N, C-alpha and C positions, 0 to 999 in steps of 0.2 A: 700420136704419142706412142703407138705401138710399132711404127717405122723405128722409132731411136732405138726402144728396148732391146733389140737383136743385136745390133754392133756395138751397144752400151754394155751389155753382160758378155759377149765374145772379148771385148777388152779390157773388162775386170777379170776375166778368168785366170791368166796367167798372173798375175801380181797376186791376187788370191790364193793361187795354188804356190807361189814362191814363198809367200810370208807362212800358209800354212804347214810347209814341209820344213821350214825353217825352225818352225815351233816343236815341231815332233822332234827334230834332229837336238835341237837344244836340251830338250828334256831328255832323249835318249842317251846324249854324249855328256850330260852336266855341264854345258858350257854355258855361258851368258846368252840372252835371247838376241839376235841382231834380226831385222826384215829379210836381210840377203845371207845369212849363214850357209844354207844349204849350197847356193852358187859359190860362195867363198871356199868352202869346205869340198868342193868336189877335187881339188888337188890330194885329199886324201885317198883319192881313189888308186886302188891296187898298193898302199901302204902295206896292208894286211887283211886278212880275210875279214875280221872285226872292222876294220872301217868299211870296208864294202857291203857288210851287213846293214851297217847303220844307215850308210846313204841309202841304198838301195830301201832298206825298211822304212826310213823316214818318209819315204816317196809314194809309197802303196796307199796309204789310209788317203792322204789328199788327193790323190789321182781318183781314185773311187770316188770320193765325194764330188769332186769337181765336175766329174763325168757325169753323175747320177742330176746334178743341180741342172748341169746345161741342156740333160736331156728334159727334164722336167718344166726350164724356161721355153724350150723347144714345142714342147707340147701345149705349153698354157699360152703362148704366144701365136700359134698356130690356129688356135679355136676351133670351134666346130664350123663343118661346111654346112652350107643351106641345103637343104634335101631338094632334090629336082623333082619336079612335077612333070607328071610322065601323062602324054596327051594334051589335048586342048583344056586349057583353063579357063575359057570364057564361058559366059552364060550359055545355057543349052537356047536352040531357038525352036519356034512350033513344032518342027519335024520333028526333030530329037525328042522333045516333051511327048508328044505323041506316041512314039516308037517306043519309049521307055514305060508307058502306062502313067503318065504324069496328065492328070485332067485339071482345067483352070475353071471349070465351070464352077458356079456358086449354089447347083442346086445341091441339096443333099440327097442321097441316096434312098 
């Protein structure tokens, strides 16, 4: 399941960004909302300084939000890495137990 989430999120990010940017532009320019409004209104570019501000301003916030969501998804999907065990992780043999001061006698001192 985790293998499918990464590509799905990457494929969903551009349409989500376009819809969010179009919503911001619709609100800022007081025009009816369309899901691809931002793309359609790129022909406003260089019409005047105010149109440039609207186009850039409507793209800034969704870009930051989508970037943060992609970073959060990448960190979540990466998960925690297993800690490495340094040295041998098998049981100690008799010689190692004697060297470490471990006694297996059942006599109490």
